[in-house]
C-alpha angles and dihedrals in degrees: 000000000000108000113231126192120187121194119196116193142145111236142026107267096034090100097050101042092042106041110354092136094051094049090051094047095051092040087056089051091056099259112150108232126202120189123202119192123183099208141019090232093251095161097055130103120288095215087212089288097111148351114284092247088055097052099092089056094046094049090047088056091043087055098049089051091049091047088055093052092047096044098247107167098203138012122203122191115203092204101236125136124255112264092013101081093105090061095047114125098272099214090046097054093039089052091051090052094044089055093052091047095051090047101045094036091197122194089213131037120188123192141141121303125233090279092056087227091261100026091249110159092232092054092051092050092050088053091058098036090053095049090051090050094049091050096048093040088075096050118092093245130126099006090193087070089063141273112315115260133196112212116231094202139014116186129183117212112239116213101235089188091059103040133078117246095254091055092051090051086062093062115113095217127040112184120196112220107167091120089055098039093106091050089052093052094045088054090049092050087056088067092076094165091059094074092136096056089044091053093050090054091047087054094058120111117269095253090049090050090053093049092047092055096042107040137036122188135212137181119212118221106230092195097056099031122083087200109022097166127151139237142090100308124060091211094051111137095009099097094106097045111127132197 
């Protein structure tokens, strides 16, 4: 069985900051990783790197370089504007995600949790759009969108740098990433326009920095996962899952 992981986020850089170590780890294990991003981050800060009207193109290039560092096989842009994801046509964006799910047929999908990790409105919207798409992807509707698919495991990334230790202990999956920490940081550095976010991480206490570069945390959704599970491997228990 070819292992497939589908990441669904809002902006270039979400993947590297939130779970770069996990991506690199599973890519090295032969997992095919597809990344969906709703926008090109056009409304972010230019960090004196480019003109505002050039930012979307620059951030797209940054993401493609970071994806190469991490081992992401494919990047899909949904084509929405930064900070406008909540007002995207709901049926349109959900259809796009359904089509991708049915095409990729991943064992594991990772997206934002209900808190959006940072509370960003685009993050929150992608959480809800993704949940709707997962639920509808398994139903026998719109066969031209692909063969229905029931997802084995949906996981929400938990921001280890924002949560207290007791909250992190509640995470279903704790992924050790120390051997891939350097790759994670290299991917982060490819997002040169995100100097503000990078400086925030560099300003963390030493223990927080060590944790950030050694562990990443995920919460399984028991309602939308056929096999939610827990442990230290996001694919644990899915060896016998068939399409």
